Every structure is written in structure tokens, then in C-alpha cells.
N, C-alpha and C positions, 0 to 999 in steps of 0.2 A: 420503477422504484425511484426513491430519492433519498439522499442522506437526511437523517433525523426524521424520516417519515414515521418512525415508531413512536415519536413524541406526539402528544395531543396538540390539536390545532392551536389552542390558546397559548400553549407553552412556546410553540414555534413563533407565533405572532409576537410574543413578548421578547424573544431572543433575537429575531432576525429583522434587519432592515430590508434585505433582499433574500427571498427564500431560495434554497437549493433547487436546481432544475431537476425535472424528471428525466430519466434516461432508462434505456434497456440495452440488451446486447446488440441491437441493431443501430444504436446511435453512432455518431461519427467518432472515429478512433481518438481524436484529440481529446474529446470530452471523456471517453471511456478510460483512457490511460490516466487522466488527471483524477478521475472519480474512483479509482481502485481503492484508495484509502487503506484501511487495515485489511490486508488479505489474509484470511484465517485458514490455516492448514488443518486438515483432518485426515487421519489414516483411512484408506479405502477399505480396510478390514472391518470397520464398525458396522455391526448388524443393524444399527439404528440410523444409518446414514441419511436416509430420506427424511426422517423426522428431525434429525440434527440440522439439516439444511433449512427446513421450514422454521425450526425454533430460532436459529441464529438470524435468519432473515427478519423475523419478528422482533429481534433485539437490536436491529440496526446494521447488521453485517451486509455489505453489498458485494463482496467478492470472496470466493472460497477456492481453495485448491484441494482436490481429493488426491491423496498422495499414494503412489505405487512404488515410491523409491525409498529414501532413507527412513521414512516413518514406519516402515514395516520390515520384518525380517525377510531374508532371501527366500526361505522356504514357503513364505506366505503369498508370493506373487500371484500364482494361479488362482488361489482362493480369493484374493483381494480383487482381481479382475472380474471374477464371476459375481462377487458381491456388488461391485460398483455397477456392473451392467444391469443386474437384477434390480437394484435400488433405484437407478435412474429411469429404467423402463417403468417401474411402479410409479415413480413421481410423475412421469409423462402422461400416465393414464388415470392417475388418481386425482382427488381433489387437491387444489393448491390454495390454502387459506391465505398465504402471504406470497407476494411476488418473489420468485426465486432469485437469489443473488447471481452475479456473474460467476459461472462455474468453469474451472479449469482442472485438467487432470495432469498430474506430474508423473511422467513415464520414465522408464529406465532405458528402453531401447526404441529405436526409430520404428521398428516393425509394429510396435504396440499401437501407434497412432491410427493407421488405416484399419488394423484389426479391431480395435475398440469401436471405431466409428461404424464399421460393418456390423458388429454384434449389437450395437445399440439400436440400429435401425432408425425409426422416426425419433427416438429419444435422443439421438445425437443433436437434435435441434436445441436441447437444453444447454449444450456446451458453448462456451465462448472461445475456448481454445485449450492449448496444452502448455505445460511448463517443462522446459528441457534442462535437466541438471548438468553440471560440470561441462558447460558449453565452451568449446574451443573452436578455432578455425577448422581444425581437422575433424572433430567429432560432430560439429553442428550441421554440416551440409546434409547428411542423410536424414536428419530430423526435419529440416526445412523442406526437403523434397517429399518426404512422407506426408507432411502437413498439406502441401499443395495437392498431392494425390488424393488425400482424404477429403479435402475441401471440394475438389472437382467431382468426386464420386457421390458425395452426400448432398451437394447443392447448398450446403450451409457455409456461411462465412466463418472461418476459424482463424484465430490469432495464435501467435507463439510468444512466450515470455522466456527467453534464455536466462539461465542462472550462471553468473560468472563466479566461479569458486574453485577453479582448478589450480593445482600446484604451478602450472606454467604461468598463471597470472600472478600468483604469489611471489614467485622467484624473480628477482630483479633482472637477471640476464635474458629472460625470455618474455618479460611482460610487455615491452614495447612492441615486439613483433606480433605477439598474440592480440593485443588490443587493435592494432591497425588491420590485422588479418580478419578479426571478428567484425570490424567496421565495414570492411569490403564485402564480407559475406552477407551481413545483415542488409546492406544497401540493395542487394539483388532481390531481397524479399521485403523491402521496406513497408509495403502496404499490409503485410501480415505480422509485423513486429509491433506488439502493443506496448511493451515496456521491457526494460532490462532490469533484472533483479540481481542483488548482491548476496552471495552466500558466505557471510563472514565467519560462520562456524567452521566451515571447511577451510577457509583461508587461514584461520587461526591454527587449525590442525596441522597445516604444513610446517608449523614451527613448534608444535607441541604446546600451544597456548590456549588458555580459556580465561576470558575476562570475568571478573567478579561482578555481583549486582551493584557494587559501588562505583564501577567504572563503565564509561561508554565505549563504543567502538573507536571513538576518536582519541581516547586515552591510550590505546594500543598503537604505538607509532607505526609498526609494520602494516597493520590493517588500515590505518588512516592514510598511509601513503598509497595503498592500492585504491582506496575509495577516491582519492583525489585524482589519480591517473585515469580511472574509469570515467569519471565525470569530465575530465579534460578531453578525452577522445570521443566519448559516446553521449555526453550530455550537453553538447554545445547548443547555443541559442541562435545559430545561423541557418537553421533549416536542415542541418545534417544530423542533429542529435535526436535522442529518444528520451522518454521519461525514464529516469533511473530511480528505483525504489530503495527505501532504507532497509538496513539489515535487521534480522530478527532480534528481538529481545528475549533472551532465554529464560528469564526468571519470573516466577509468580508466587512461590511459597514465601511465608514470613521467615526470615532468618535473623540471627543476632548480627548486628552491624559492627564493622570495625571503624567506620567513619560516620560522621554526622550526616543526616539527611541532606540531599542536594537541593531539595525544593525550597526556595526562598519563602519566608513567611510574609513578606511585604504585601504582595497583591492580595493575599488572603486576609491579612489584617485590615486592609483598606475596605474589603468587602463585608467585614463584620463577622460575628460569631458563627453563623451557619456555615460560612465559607471556610472558617478555620477548622470546623469539624470535618469538612470535605478534605482539607489538607491532611488531617490525621488519618482518615480512612485511606487516602492515597499512600501515605507512608507505610501504614500497616500492611498494605497489599503489595509493597515493593514497586510502586509505580512511579516514585519520584525520579529514579534513575532513568526509567523509560521516557518520562516527560523531558528530561534534560537531553536525552539522545535524540528525541524528535526535533527539538529546537536546533540541535547541531546538524541533523539531517537537512533541515530547511536551509540553514546557513551555508551548507556545502552543496546545494543544488539538487538534493534528493527529495522525492515526494512520494507519500504512501509508505507502507511498512509491511514486512512479513510478520505475521503474528501466529503464535502457537497456543494462545489461551484467550478465551472470550473476554476476560477482564481487561485486556490490552486495547480492545477495539474502541471503547469510548474515549480514551485518552488520545489516541491517534486522530479520531474524527474531530474531537473538540478543538484540538490544536491545529487542525487543517482549515477551520473556518477563517475567512478573511476578516480582519479587524476593520472597524470603521475608518481608522487612520490609514491603513494600507489602501483601502478602496478609494479614499479621498485623494491620496497621493497618485495612485495609478490613473484615476480618471483625469486628474489635472494634467498629468504628463501626456496622456494620449490625446488630449484636446489641444495640445500645444504644437502648432505647425512651424516648421522652419528652425527648430532648435531653440536655444536659449535656456536661461535659468530662472526659476521662480521660487519664491518662498512657499513652503507648504502651508495649507490651511490651518495646520496645528502650530504653525510658527516655530517649529523646532528643528527644521532641517531645510536644505535646499533640494529642489527637484530639477535635475538636468534632463531636458526633453530627449536628447539623443542617447546619452549613455544609459539612462534608466528606462528606455522604451521597452526593451526586451523583458525586463523585470515586470513592467506594468502590464504587458500583454499576458504574462504568465499569471499574474495576480487576478486579472479579469477572468481568465479561464478557470482558475481555482474558485473564484466567486460563483461561477455558474454551477460548479460541482458541489461546493460545500456551503454556499450562501455567504452573506455579509452580516456580521453582527451589528446590532444597534450601537450607537455611540457609547451608551452607558453600560454595555454588556462586555464583560471580560471573559477570558477563558475559564475563570473560576465559575462563573454562572453557567457556562456551557457544560463544564464538568459536573457541576451539581445536578443539572437537568439529566445528564446521561447516566451518571453513576448512582443517582438517588435510589432507584429501585434495586439495582444490583447489590449495593452495599448496605441495604436496609434503611435507606432514607425515604424521602417523599416519593411516592409513585407519581408517574406522569400521565396516567390515564384516568 
């Protein structure tokens, strides 16, 4: 699979200077963790799970989580497990018109991991790994041990994505010890940790909070503090860190707004009337807040995002593409040996070879996963290409 592989070849040629690289679940972990993009959650109770996976893959989704935890009721667990096993076994033996996305299962208990792998049999080869909710230093170890056992017995490489969302992390007095304890635990299983995910909904619940669609996670001071501390400990660029993914955006229906749309008109106005119509469709579908939060995710060291609705996927992926300016700066920095400062090719900033090197390396890795836009292509063009068919605009095939 590859990002934007659902667009026609001529559309991709028009948009990209460097095309996104192809990858699958066997690719190197650094590329996989960067390429997760918009990870779409789906309840494992859905009777159309197999066709849902194929449909979303055809629409550009490259990673999905089949959820056995908060997305389903407590009394549905056994039913959901049986359905998941049946649907994946059917997918493993039936025709696959589209390359399946990276598939993860979000479990409730450690025992579910080896049990599900055993019940899946050969179909376990469809899984990239498991998502572990409410991960702490105390609760996480059994899950990681169970993952190692399942990997050994199945012969398939399996990754884990712990979700940091516990009250111990939310509360100031226990946060520091929890973060460093989690870091020590994950280090023992580093080769199996694909990414660290943030569960902002649960973090908000520790204080009885819920952000509105007009506010990002970074506007909620208590949550912003947790995000900063998680990146501080687990997102470092010194080789000890992991990919930390952005929090879920909870909203997708149209609602009456208390505040003005957050999406600036300027880049759309520069792109002309068709782009302005894209802006209006984005606002109507409550995506302007999501777009702003993605920008803040990137500024705070997060990459990718948990998604609960397919309409969010295009925005996450379009804004993950490396711009021509970013790529130009990153390449210049990496070609500079021995330090020093040089003016950017865009003549609007200085590039310091040593301080900016880690940033440049991350940009180049993101370019492999999501591609590099042509100089004249903005995120508006990428959004138009991705959202056109979904919102009733031009089709891309």
C-alpha cells in the first residue's frame, strides 16, 4: 500500500514532487510508525467488518484499529471477539480487491492477545499488532509479555501501541513517576513498540471535562500539560523516544457554532474559487477545528492521529504531506557537514545544521511515508483531491 494510492496516477503526478513510498506490515518499524497517519477505529461488533476494511482501504485508509474495548458495551465482548475472528478468517481466505491496511486489535485484557492469535490461526498474519488501553507501568507488563508469547507461537511479527490515558497520568502528583516507569518498561520491549498513543478523552474524564468542537486539545490547559510531559519523556529525538500520535477528534456532525470558524481564508483565497468551495465544505463538516489541532499536533511533536470517522482521514493525510519548502530546508540541512548556518532556499529563515538536524531527519522520513508536494501545490490542493469525491466534488478516478 501507499498513501494517496487511491488517487489516479495523473492526479498524484500533478500533486507530488516525490511520490509516497510503498510499504506493508513487514516494512521497517520507523517507516511504519511514521506512516500510520489517520488510524481509524471501528467497533469489532460490526457484522460488515471485512467489507468495511476493504472499503476504507480503497478510500485511502492505511491503518485501522478493531476495538474490543471502549467502542463496545461490556456484555458484547464475547460476541465481538467471535465476530472479529470470523471476519478476519474470511478476509484471509476470500478475495482482497484492495491491499488491507495495517490492522490492530484493541483489547481489554492481556489474556485476549494470545487467545485471539490462537483462534485466528493463519489469519493472524493479517494483524500488525495490538493496542493496549489505559497503559501504566503496573498494568502494561502483562500485555507486553502476552504479546511476546503470541508473537513466538504464531511466528508473525506483532507490534504494540500503548494508549496513555490513565488517571495516574492525568494527576500531577503521580505523572512523573508513571512516565518514567512507562519509559523503563517500554525500553525492555523497544523492538515491539510501534507508537505511543494519547487517550485525551479519558484524560479529560479525570476532571469531568469535554472540549467543544471549537476548541483543540491544546486549549484545555490540563490536557495540554499532559501532552507536553508525554512528549518530553517519550518523544525525544535522541534515540530513546517513540512516535507519539495525536489525540482523537471527537466531532463530525454539523452543529451551530458559538465561535467563528478557525480555518483562515487566506490560503484558500490565494488558490482561487474552487479552493474556497473546499473551505466551505470543510467548515460544514466541522473539519476546521480538526485541521487546526493537526497543525498544533505537529508543532508539539506528535505525528498521526486517532480517528473515529472516515471523514477525518483525508485532512490528516493531506496535512501530513511534506511541503516543498520543508523538504528543501531538510535536504540542505542534512547536506551540511560540520555545523554552521545557511540561509534557506526560500530566503525566509536561517537553517542551523546542528540544532535542526533531528527535525530534518524526521521530515525526510515523513517524506518517504507521505510524499513531497510540488512547489506550487498547497495543502488546499491536496485536500481538494482527497475530499472531492467524499464531499461531492470532482472524482479522482
